[in-house]
C-alpha positions as CSV (number, residue, x, y, z in Angstrom):
1,M,0.1,0.1,0.1
2,T,1.4,3.5,-1.0
3,R,1.9,5.6,2.1
4,T,1.0,9.2,1.3
5,I,1.3,12.3,3.3
6,V,-0.9,15.4,2.3
7,I,0.4,18.8,3.8
8,G,-2.6,21.2,4.4
9,G,-6.3,20.8,5.1
10,G,-7.7,23.3,2.8
11,I,-9.9,22.5,-0.1
12,A,-7.1,21.2,-2.3
13,G,-5.6,19.1,0.4
14,L,-8.6,17.5,1.6
15,A,-9.8,16.8,-2.1
16,T,-6.5,15.3,-2.9
17,A,-6.4,13.2,0.3
18,A,-9.9,11.9,-0.5
19,L,-9.1,11.0,-4.0
20,L,-5.8,9.2,-3.2
21,A,-7.5,7.3,-0.4
22,R,-10.2,6.1,-2.7
23,E,-7.3,5.1,-5.0
24,G,-6.0,2.8,-2.3
25,H,-3.2,5.0,-0.7
26,R,-2.8,5.0,2.9
27,V,-3.0,8.8,3.6
28,R,-2.3,11.0,6.5
29,L,-3.3,14.8,6.2
30,L,-1.3,17.1,8.4
31,E,-2.9,20.6,9.0
32,Q,-1.1,23.3,11.0
33,N,-4.1,24.9,12.2
34,E,-6.7,23.5,14.6
35,Q,-9.4,24.1,12.1
36,L,-9.6,22.6,8.6
37,G,-10.4,24.6,5.5
38,G,-7.5,26.8,5.0
39,R,-8.7,30.1,3.3
40,A,-12.3,28.6,3.2
41,G,-12.5,28.9,6.9
42,S,-15.2,29.7,9.4
43,V,-15.7,32.0,12.4
44,E,-18.5,31.9,14.9
45,V,-19.2,34.9,17.0
46,E,-22.1,35.6,19.2
47,G,-24.5,33.4,17.2
48,F,-23.1,34.5,13.7
49,R,-21.4,32.0,11.5
50,F,-19.1,33.7,8.9
51,D,-17.4,32.1,6.0
52,T,-14.0,33.8,5.9
53,G,-13.1,32.9,2.1
54,P,-15.0,31.7,-1.0
55,S,-18.6,32.6,-1.4
56,W,-19.5,32.1,-5.1
57,Y,-20.6,28.7,-6.1
58,L,-19.7,28.7,-9.9
59,M,-18.7,26.0,-12.4
60,P,-21.2,23.3,-11.1
61,R,-20.0,20.7,-13.5
62,V,-16.6,20.8,-11.8
63,F,-18.2,20.0,-8.4
64,E,-20.4,17.3,-9.9
65,H,-17.6,15.6,-11.7
66,F,-15.3,15.7,-8.5
67,F,-18.2,14.2,-6.4
68,E,-18.6,11.4,-9.1
69,L,-14.8,10.5,-8.7
70,L,-15.7,9.8,-4.9
71,G,-18.6,7.8,-5.9
72,T,-21.2,10.2,-4.9
73,S,-22.9,13.4,-6.3
74,A,-23.4,17.1,-5.5
75,D,-27.1,16.4,-5.0
76,E,-26.1,13.9,-2.3
77,Q,-23.6,16.0,-0.7
78,L,-24.9,19.6,-0.8
79,D,-28.1,21.4,-0.5
80,L,-27.7,23.9,-3.5
81,R,-30.1,26.9,-3.9
82,T,-30.3,28.8,-7.1
83,L,-30.1,32.6,-6.4
84,D,-32.5,34.9,-8.2
85,P,-31.4,37.7,-8.7
86,G,-27.9,36.3,-9.1
87,Y,-26.5,39.6,-7.7
88,R,-26.8,43.3,-7.7
89,V,-24.4,46.0,-8.9
90,F,-24.0,49.5,-7.5
91,G,-22.1,52.1,-9.5
92,E,-20.4,55.0,-7.8
93,P,-22.9,57.9,-7.5
94,A,-22.4,61.5,-8.8
95,S,-21.7,64.1,-6.3
96,E,-25.3,64.8,-5.6
97,G,-27.0,61.8,-7.3
98,R,-28.0,58.4,-6.4
99,A,-25.9,55.4,-7.2
100,P,-26.6,53.7,-10.5
101,E,-27.8,50.1,-10.0
102,M,-28.4,47.0,-11.8
103,T,-29.8,43.8,-10.7
104,V,-28.7,40.7,-12.5
105,P,-31.4,38.1,-12.6
106,H,-31.2,34.3,-13.1
107,G,-31.9,33.0,-16.7
108,R,-30.0,34.2,-19.9
109,E,-33.1,35.8,-21.5
110,R,-33.7,37.8,-18.5
111,V,-30.1,38.8,-18.3
112,E,-30.3,39.8,-21.9
113,A,-33.3,42.0,-21.1
114,A,-31.5,43.7,-18.2
115,F,-28.7,44.6,-20.5
116,E,-31.0,45.9,-23.1
117,R,-32.6,48.2,-20.7
118,R,-29.3,49.8,-19.9
119,E,-27.9,50.0,-23.6
120,P,-30.3,49.3,-26.5
121,G,-28.9,46.6,-28.7
122,S,-26.7,45.2,-26.0
123,G,-29.1,42.2,-25.4
124,R,-28.4,40.8,-28.9
125,R,-24.6,41.4,-28.5
126,L,-24.7,39.7,-25.1
127,R,-26.3,36.7,-26.7
128,R,-23.3,36.5,-29.0
129,Y,-20.7,37.2,-26.3
130,L,-22.2,34.5,-24.0
131,G,-22.2,32.0,-27.0
132,S,-18.5,32.7,-27.3
133,A,-17.9,32.3,-23.7
134,R,-19.7,29.0,-23.6
135,R,-17.6,27.8,-26.4
136,A,-14.5,28.9,-24.6
137,S,-15.6,27.5,-21.4
138,E,-16.2,24.0,-23.0
139,M,-12.8,24.2,-24.7
140,A,-11.0,25.0,-21.5
141,E,-12.7,22.0,-19.7
142,R,-12.0,19.5,-22.3
143,Y,-8.3,20.6,-23.2
144,F,-6.8,22.9,-20.7
145,L,-8.1,22.9,-17.2
146,Y,-7.7,19.2,-16.5
147,N,-4.5,18.8,-18.6
148,P,-1.4,17.9,-16.7
149,F,0.6,19.2,-19.8
150,T,2.9,16.2,-19.7
151,R,2.4,15.4,-23.4
152,W,2.3,18.3,-25.8
153,R,0.3,16.1,-28.3
154,S,-2.7,16.5,-25.9
155,L,-3.1,20.0,-27.5
156,A,-2.9,18.7,-31.0
157,A,-6.6,17.5,-31.0
158,P,-8.3,18.6,-34.3
159,E,-10.7,20.9,-32.5
160,V,-7.9,22.7,-30.8
161,L,-6.1,23.3,-34.1
162,R,-9.2,24.5,-35.8
163,A,-9.9,26.9,-33.0
164,A,-6.3,28.1,-32.9
165,P,-6.8,31.3,-34.7
166,R,-9.6,32.3,-32.5
167,L,-7.8,31.1,-29.3
168,L,-4.7,33.1,-30.2
169,G,-6.9,36.2,-30.7
170,L,-8.4,35.8,-27.3
171,L,-4.9,35.3,-25.7
172,G,-3.6,38.4,-27.3
173,T,-6.4,40.7,-26.3
174,S,-7.3,41.8,-22.9
175,L,-10.6,41.1,-21.2
176,A,-11.4,44.9,-20.8
177,R,-10.7,45.6,-24.6
178,F,-12.7,42.5,-25.6
179,A,-15.8,43.7,-23.7
180,G,-15.3,47.4,-24.5
181,R,-15.5,46.6,-28.2
182,R,-19.0,45.2,-27.7
183,F,-20.5,47.4,-25.1
184,S,-20.5,51.1,-24.4
185,D,-22.4,51.3,-21.0
186,P,-19.7,51.7,-18.2
187,L,-21.6,49.4,-15.8
188,L,-22.1,46.6,-18.3
189,R,-18.4,46.8,-19.2
190,Q,-17.7,46.5,-15.4
191,V,-20.0,43.5,-15.0
192,L,-18.1,41.7,-17.9
193,G,-14.7,42.8,-16.6
194,Y,-15.0,42.1,-13.0
195,P,-14.4,38.3,-13.1
196,A,-10.7,39.3,-13.6
197,V,-10.6,40.1,-9.9
198,F,-11.6,36.5,-9.2
199,L,-8.6,35.4,-11.2
200,G,-6.3,37.7,-9.3
201,T,-5.7,40.4,-11.8
202,D,-7.4,43.4,-13.6
203,P,-9.4,43.5,-16.8
204,D,-6.7,45.2,-18.7
205,R,-4.2,42.5,-18.0
206,A,-6.5,39.3,-18.1
207,P,-6.5,37.6,-21.4
208,A,-9.9,37.8,-23.2
209,M,-9.9,34.0,-23.1
210,Y,-11.3,34.4,-19.5
211,H,-14.5,36.1,-20.8
212,L,-15.5,32.5,-20.3
213,M,-16.3,33.4,-16.8
214,S,-19.3,35.4,-17.9
215,A,-20.9,32.1,-19.1
216,L,-20.8,30.9,-15.5
217,D,-22.8,33.7,-13.7
218,L,-24.7,35.3,-16.5
219,D,-25.6,32.1,-18.4
220,E,-25.4,29.1,-16.0
221,G,-26.5,31.4,-13.0
222,V,-25.3,31.4,-9.3
223,Q,-25.9,28.9,-6.6
224,Y,-25.3,28.7,-2.9
225,P,-24.6,25.7,-0.8
226,M,-26.7,25.9,2.4
227,G,-24.3,26.2,5.3
228,G,-21.9,28.1,3.0
229,F,-18.5,27.0,1.9
230,W,-17.9,25.8,5.3
231,G,-20.6,23.2,4.6
232,L,-18.5,22.0,1.6
233,I,-15.4,21.6,3.9
234,E,-17.4,19.5,6.3
235,R,-18.5,17.2,3.4
236,L,-15.1,17.1,2.0
237,E,-13.8,16.1,5.5
238,A,-16.4,13.4,6.0
239,L,-15.7,11.9,2.4
240,A,-12.0,11.9,3.2
241,R,-12.3,10.3,6.7
242,D,-14.6,7.6,5.4
243,A,-12.2,6.7,2.7
244,G,-9.7,6.2,5.3
245,V,-7.8,9.3,5.6
246,E,-6.3,10.0,8.9
247,I,-6.5,13.8,9.7
248,V,-4.1,15.4,12.2
249,T,-4.6,19.1,13.1
250,G,-2.2,21.2,15.1
251,A,0.5,19.6,13.0
252,R,2.9,22.1,11.4
253,V,5.1,20.6,8.7
254,T,8.8,22.1,9.1
255,G,10.5,20.2,6.3
256,I,10.1,17.8,3.3
257,L,12.6,14.8,3.7
258,T,14.3,13.4,0.6
259,R,16.9,10.6,-0.1
260,R,19.5,10.9,-2.8
261,E,19.4,8.2,-5.5
262,R,21.4,7.7,-8.7
263,E,18.5,9.4,-10.8
264,G,18.3,12.3,-8.3
265,A,16.4,13.1,-5.3
266,T,13.2,11.0,-4.1
267,V,10.8,12.1,-1.3
268,S,11.0,10.2,1.8
269,G,8.5,11.9,4.2
270,V,8.1,15.1,6.3
271,R,9.3,16.4,9.5
272,W,6.5,18.2,11.6
273,S,5.8,19.6,15.0
274,D,2.6,19.0,17.0
275,A,0.8,21.7,19.2
276,R,3.0,20.9,22.2
277,G,6.1,21.6,20.1
278,E,7.1,18.0,19.9
279,Q,9.0,17.0,16.7
280,H,8.0,14.0,14.6
281,V,9.4,12.3,11.5
282,E,6.9,10.8,9.2
283,H,8.1,8.5,6.4
284,A,6.2,8.1,3.1
285,N,6.4,7.0,-0.5
286,L,4.6,10.2,-1.7
287,V,4.1,13.7,-0.4
288,V,1.5,16.1,-1.7
289,S,1.7,19.8,-0.6
290,G,-1.5,21.7,-0.6
291,A,0.1,24.5,1.3
292,D,1.1,27.8,-0.5
293,L,3.6,26.8,-3.2
294,H,6.1,29.6,-2.3
295,H,6.1,28.4,1.3
296,T,6.5,24.8,0.3
297,E,9.4,25.5,-2.3
298,T,11.4,28.1,0.0
299,A,10.7,27.0,3.6
300,L,10.2,23.2,3.3
301,L,12.9,22.2,0.7
302,P,16.7,22.8,0.6
303,P,17.8,25.4,-2.0
304,E,19.2,22.7,-4.3
305,L,15.9,20.8,-4.5
306,R,13.7,23.8,-5.2
307,S,11.9,23.8,-8.6
308,Y,10.6,27.5,-7.9
309,P,13.3,29.2,-6.0
310,E,13.2,32.7,-4.6
311,A,14.5,34.2,-7.9
312,W,11.6,32.7,-9.7
313,W,9.1,34.3,-7.4
314,E,10.6,37.7,-7.9
315,R,9.6,37.7,-11.6
316,L,6.0,36.7,-10.7
317,E,3.0,39.0,-10.5
318,S,0.8,38.4,-7.3
319,G,-2.9,38.6,-7.2
320,P,-4.4,41.0,-4.7
321,G,-4.4,41.0,-1.0
322,A,-7.7,41.5,0.9
323,V,-9.1,43.2,3.9
324,I,-12.0,41.2,4.9
325,V,-14.8,42.6,7.2
326,L,-17.2,40.4,9.0
327,L,-20.3,42.2,10.2
328,G,-23.3,41.1,12.3
329,V,-25.9,43.5,11.8
330,E,-29.3,44.2,13.6
331,G,-32.4,44.3,11.5
332,A,-33.0,43.6,7.8
333,L,-31.0,44.7,4.8
334,P,-33.2,44.4,1.8
335,Q,-31.1,46.9,-0.1
336,L,-28.5,44.2,-0.6
337,E,-28.9,40.9,-2.4
338,H,-27.0,37.7,-1.4
339,H,-24.2,39.0,-3.5
340,S,-23.6,42.7,-4.2
341,L,-20.8,44.5,-6.1
342,F,-19.7,48.1,-5.7
343,F,-17.8,49.6,-8.5
344,T,-15.8,52.8,-8.6
345,R,-16.2,55.1,-11.5
346,D,-12.4,55.4,-12.1
347,W,-11.7,51.7,-12.4
348,G,-8.3,52.2,-13.9
349,A,-7.1,54.1,-10.8
350,N,-8.6,51.4,-8.6
351,F,-6.5,48.7,-10.1
352,R,-3.3,50.7,-10.5
353,A,-3.5,51.2,-6.7
354,I,-3.7,47.3,-6.2
355,F,-1.3,46.1,-9.1
356,G,0.7,49.3,-10.0
357,D,4.2,50.3,-9.3
358,R,3.1,52.5,-6.3
359,P,0.7,50.2,-4.5
360,S,-1.8,51.6,-1.9
361,V,-5.2,50.8,-0.5
362,P,-7.8,52.1,-3.0
363,D,-10.0,55.0,-1.8
364,P,-12.9,54.6,-2.9
365,A,-12.4,50.8,-3.5
366,S,-14.5,48.4,-5.7
367,I,-15.8,46.0,-3.1
368,Y,-17.9,42.9,-2.9
369,V,-20.4,42.2,-0.2
370,C,-22.0,38.9,0.5
371,R,-25.2,38.6,2.6
372,P,-25.6,34.9,3.1
373,S,-28.5,35.5,5.6
374,A,-30.6,36.5,2.5
375,T,-30.6,32.8,1.7
376,D,-29.5,30.8,4.7
377,G,-31.1,31.5,8.0
378,G,-28.6,29.4,10.0
379,V,-25.7,32.0,9.7
380,A,-27.3,34.8,11.9
381,P,-29.5,35.1,14.9
382,E,-33.1,35.8,14.2
383,G,-33.8,39.4,13.3
384,H,-30.1,40.0,12.3
385,E,-28.0,39.9,9.1
386,N,-24.7,38.5,8.3
387,L,-22.3,40.5,6.0
388,F,-19.1,39.5,4.5
389,V,-17.2,42.4,2.9
390,L,-14.2,42.0,0.8
391,I,-11.9,44.9,-0.1
392,P,-9.2,44.1,-2.7
393,V,-5.9,45.7,-1.8
394,P,-2.3,45.2,-2.6
395,A,-0.6,41.8,-1.7
396,D,1.5,43.5,1.1
397,E,1.5,42.0,4.6
398,G,2.7,45.4,5.8
399,I,-0.8,46.6,5.5
400,G,-1.4,44.7,8.6
401,A,-3.6,42.4,10.6
402,G,-7.3,42.6,11.5
403,G,-9.0,42.3,14.8
404,A,-12.2,42.4,16.9
405,D,-14.4,45.6,17.2
406,G,-11.9,47.8,15.4
407,G,-8.8,46.5,17.2
408,G,-6.9,45.6,14.1
409,D,-3.9,47.4,12.7
410,P,-4.8,51.0,11.6
411,R,-4.7,50.6,7.8
412,V,-7.0,47.4,8.0
413,E,-9.6,49.2,10.0
414,R,-9.4,52.6,8.0
415,A,-10.3,50.5,4.8
416,A,-13.0,48.7,6.9
417,D,-14.5,52.1,8.0
418,A,-14.4,53.3,4.5
419,A,-16.2,50.3,3.1
420,I,-19.0,50.6,5.7
421,R,-19.5,54.1,4.7
422,Q,-19.4,53.3,1.1
423,I,-22.2,50.6,1.7
424,E,-24.2,53.1,3.7
425,E,-24.0,55.8,0.9
426,W,-24.3,53.8,-2.2
427,A,-26.9,51.3,-1.2
428,G,-29.0,53.7,0.8
429,I,-28.5,52.3,4.4
430,P,-27.6,55.3,6.3
431,D,-27.9,53.6,9.8
432,L,-25.8,50.6,8.8
433,R,-22.8,51.6,11.2
434,E,-25.3,52.2,14.2
435,R,-26.7,48.5,13.6
436,I,-23.5,46.7,13.6
437,V,-23.3,44.4,16.8
438,V,-20.4,42.3,15.7
439,R,-17.3,43.3,13.8
440,R,-14.2,41.4,12.9
441,T,-11.4,42.2,10.4
442,I,-8.9,40.1,8.5
443,G,-5.8,41.6,6.9
444,P,-3.0,40.6,4.5
445,A,-0.8,39.9,7.5
446,D,-3.2,37.4,8.8
447,F,-3.1,35.6,5.4
448,A,0.7,35.3,5.8
449,E,0.7,34.1,9.4
450,Q,-2.2,31.6,9.1
451,Y,-1.6,30.2,5.6
452,Q,2.0,31.4,4.7
453,S,0.5,33.2,1.7
454,W,3.1,34.6,-0.5
455,R,3.3,38.4,0.2
456,G,0.1,37.9,2.3
457,G,-1.9,37.6,-0.9
458,M,-5.5,36.4,-0.9
459,L,-5.4,34.2,-4.1
460,G,-1.8,33.4,-5.3
461,P,-0.1,34.4,-8.6
462,A,-2.3,36.5,-10.9
463,H,-3.8,34.9,-14.0
464,V,-1.9,37.0,-16.5
465,L,-1.1,35.1,-19.7
466,R,2.4,34.2,-18.6
467,Q,1.0,32.7,-15.4
468,S,-1.9,30.7,-16.9
469,A,-2.4,27.2,-18.2
470,M,0.9,25.5,-19.1
471,W,2.8,28.5,-18.1
472,R,1.7,28.3,-14.4
473,A,3.6,26.3,-11.8
474,Q,2.5,22.7,-12.5
475,N,1.6,19.9,-10.0
476,A,4.9,18.1,-9.6
477,S,8.3,19.0,-8.5
478,K,10.9,19.1,-11.2
479,R,13.7,18.0,-8.8
480,V,12.1,15.6,-6.3
481,S,10.5,12.4,-7.4
482,G,7.2,11.8,-5.5
483,L,6.6,15.3,-4.5
484,F,3.4,16.9,-5.8
485,Y,1.6,20.1,-5.5
486,A,-2.2,21.1,-5.2
487,G,-4.0,24.2,-4.6
488,A,-4.7,27.8,-5.9
489,T,-0.9,28.6,-6.2
490,T,-0.4,25.8,-8.7
491,A,-2.2,24.7,-11.8
492,P,-4.8,25.1,-13.1
493,G,-5.3,28.3,-10.8
494,V,-7.3,30.1,-8.2
495,G,-10.9,29.5,-7.0
496,V,-12.6,26.4,-5.5
497,P,-13.3,24.6,-8.7
498,M,-9.6,25.0,-9.7
499,C,-8.5,23.6,-6.3
500,L,-10.7,20.5,-7.0
501,I,-9.2,20.1,-10.4
502,S,-5.6,20.4,-9.0
503,A,-6.4,17.5,-6.7
504,E,-7.3,15.5,-9.9
505,L,-4.2,16.7,-11.7
506,V,-2.1,15.2,-8.9
507,L,-4.1,12.0,-9.2
508,K,-3.3,12.0,-12.9
509,R,0.4,12.6,-12.4
510,I,0.6,9.7,-9.9
511,R,-1.2,7.3,-12.3
512,G,0.7,8.4,-15.3
513,D,-2.3,9.6,-16.9
514,H,-1.5,12.2,-19.7
515,S,-5.0,12.8,-21.0
516,A,-6.4,16.4,-21.4
517,G,-9.9,16.1,-20.0
518,P,-11.7,15.0,-17.0
519,T,-10.9,11.7,-15.6
520,A,-13.4,8.9,-15.9
521,P,-14.6,7.6,-12.6
522,R,-13.3,4.2,-11.5
523,P,-14.5,1.7,-8.9
524,S,-13.0,2.4,-5.6
525,T,-10.6,0.1,-3.7
526,A,-11.8,2.0,-0.6
527,P,-15.5,2.5,-0.9
528,V,-16.8,5.8,0.2
529,T,-19.9,5.5,2.5
530,A,-19.8,9.0,4.2
531,P,-23.5,9.9,4.8
532,A,-25.2,12.5,2.5
533,R,-25.9,15.9,3.9
534,P,-28.7,16.0,6.4
535,G,-32.1,15.5,4.7
536,A,-30.7,14.3,1.4
537,V,-32.4,11.4,-0.3
538,R,-30.2,8.6,-1.6
């Protein structure tokens, strides 16, 4: 039986552990924190339960396929609700005017009508835009996202060759320019460009290939798993444990062990310390790190065995950092949907502040607000609302850490105060601040401390062209046989669906599977019998 150690109990670590245990590996997962989930964590305060990371459930086919690999289904494991409307957008108000708003409904035809109301003729253009986005999304799933890029002939499929001129055009054009050629209304352009932020970059730098993201929210719609993404973590943990994974929390890995052989270095285990500070050596045939890749490479491996040394990272572009504000609010907030986006008028200045040569915390900022209590009564006490506010900032741990009730570092708390004022003014909730009963903040320094995030970033390397697909750091060490990587800092990229795919890419590498598309489910050597979510019907 192959003895495998997985470093990190975030989404990628749990997903990889479950897949390999089902494959027949004897898996032990080591998580440094007492709580699993990594960036997809959870905080409970005075009856409120806050997700501290992902909140958009997109790419449902990826989730469904992953659960199929574990012998179950998304319907069995998750209680999914379709959001209608999908989200609301607030533009920056004029000096004395009201903030322009747009509600994005569920259903492509209704979305087209919403576009048409803002810009005559845009509904028809959106239909073509989403058709192109769907084709790009299907192409990405079949040939790029699940591709380990271990055989170049995987990209020589006739469909890829026929589409090559179009793909090159999309790769050579920015998302902002691609949308700007088709739509004039500033708010519509922002709706189509904002997905670049989910990819860790700005619309002027993201390749137009990523217009495929619009097929996810505007065409397929937006869903919400009841219990939030913490509910997804709980299901992944249950599936992993039932497959036989041994999970140890409070276990900080301090080194990856190797042995020298004629062909080079081979992984032999890890060194880790427990919550009491006692040191342990654990031997293994394979090691998979779901931790931040920069930390794995530069802190856990000796210099001569690093595939991605510090000099490599110096050439890389980071995605944004984040100030996160968790608010418990008394009374109802009907002005906000489950998801709300607040876009500044001068978007260019906003992104230059985050990604430019002279980084600073944007003011005003384009922010995202999630109100899960609009859909899920279990995340807030009766008569209260739960708000998650995300403020993209530069990836700079020097901005500081958060805290409770305004007790975080000054730059973090100033950004939080500005965001609360912004929501009050733009969404028309003048008494929001007075109704806050719980306030917690998280800053870039927290990401660095809790997750060893490179530069304190929220997501990892930005999805500019030279850091996407086959040009992104891949899922196996180039210098240590038997060492693999999973998670947002590796291929295929950032986001929960990408983390699930990264787990499958590790499985492919171990199997020697060079195929480009999703893996066909196999019978398990370790049957998964984890119970479905409460109330699910098998």
